Structures are given as C-alpha cells and as structure tokens.
N, C-alpha and C positions, 0 to 999 in steps of 0.2 A: 617876066610876065607869064601868067598862066591863063589859059582859056578853058572854060568849062561849058560844055553844051549838053543840056538835058533833053531828053526825049521820052516818049512813052506815056505821057498823060492822056487823059480823055474822059469820056463819060461812061460810067458803069453803074449797074444796078447794085443795090445793097446785097452783100453776100458774095459779090464778084471779086475778081482779081485784076491787078494791073502790075506791070513791071516797068519801073523807071530806070533809065540809063543816064549816066553822066560820063561823057568822054572828056578826058583832060589832055591838053597839049601845051607846048611851050616849055617853060623852065620848071618841069615837074619833079626834078630830082630832089628838091627840098621839101616836098610834101611829106608830112609825118602822119597826117590823119585827114580823112574826108568824112563829111557829115551830110546828112539830109535834114533840112529844115522845112517847115511849112508855115504859111501865113494865110489866115482868113481875113477878109476886109474888116477893119475895125478892131482887129486883135493884134497882139504882139507876135512876132515871129518866134516859133518854138522849135527846139531841137527834137528831132524825131529819132535819129539813129547815127551812130558813129562807127567807123572802122579805122583802126590804126595800121601802120605799115607791117606790124608783126601779127596782124590778124585779130587783135582784140576788138570785140564789138560791145556796144552799149545801146540800150533802147529806152525811149520814154515809156513810162508805165502804161500810157494809153494805147501803145501799139505792141507791147510785149506779147509774144505768142502768135501774132498775126503778121507782122512785118519781119523781113529778113534782109539785112544789108550784106553785100558780098562784093568781091573785087576780082577783076581779071587783069593781072599785071601785064600780061602780054599785049592786051588791048588798051591799057591805061584807062580802064573804064570801071566805074563803080555802079552797082545796081541796087535797087530797092524793090524787092518782091513784096507786094502788098496783097494779102489774102483776107477773106472775110471782111471786106470793106463795109464801112458804116457811113451814113450821111454826115456824121461829124468829122469824118476824114477829109471832107471837101475842103480844098485849099489850093493855093499855089505852092508847089514844092520846089525848093531851091537846093542845089548842090553847092557845097562849100569846101574849099581846100585850105589847109593851114599847116604852118610849121611850128614845132615846139622850140626851134632853135633860132629862128630869124624873126626879129620884130617887124611887124608890118606885112609879113607874108600871109596874106589873107585875101582869098579870091572867091567870088560868087558867080554862079551861072545866072542865066536870064530868067529862069523859072519855067515850070510847066504846070498847067492847070489840071487838077484832078477833081472831078465832080462825081459824087456818088448820089444817085437818086434813090428815094425810098419806095 
C-alpha cells in the first residue's frame, strides 16, 4: 500500500503562484512515476504533469511553460510549482503514483483544491 498526501492548494488571484506537495509513504519502492492530475466538476480528470524515477518530465500543453514538476527523493515528495495561474486552472489537483512493472500498482491522493480568481 502507498499513501499519498497532497498539500498546498488554496485561493490565488490570476497571475499568482502556488506550490503543491505530495508526500508518499508506505511501499514506495515500486513507484516508477508520479503524476499530477486535475479535475473540475463536470469534467474528466486530466493529466497535468508526470515525473519518472529517472527524472524525465512531461506536461499537458495547457500548462507547459507555467508549471514545473519536481521531486525530492530524500523526502519522498513530489512538487508541482504553478506560476502564471489562470482561472481555467481552477480544479481539484490529485497526486498519483504508479508502477510500470506491477499490475494494479496505482494509488491516488485525496486531492487539494486550487481556485484561481480573475
């Protein structure tokens, strides 16, 4: 089992910044990649950013150049630095951990609300 705890959400004005954190604990040795997703009510959950164990990153087109995903292996924590926030970034942001090698190794955090006012 893996536990993921997100923090750092909140209310910010358009153009502002927030940093989300996701602390992982438990059987984390099988994690190969961690992602940030977001979901607005009435919409599908969408992938925002990914970071793999070897440091490769990938971003959704909507956030490229504004968001940065990073990790601190010593703290078992993944971050999402969000700059130049827009009202359309408003959503619940979820941390996700997965393995490339183990079927069913798929864990989600509880989510943290990000609200960007115009």
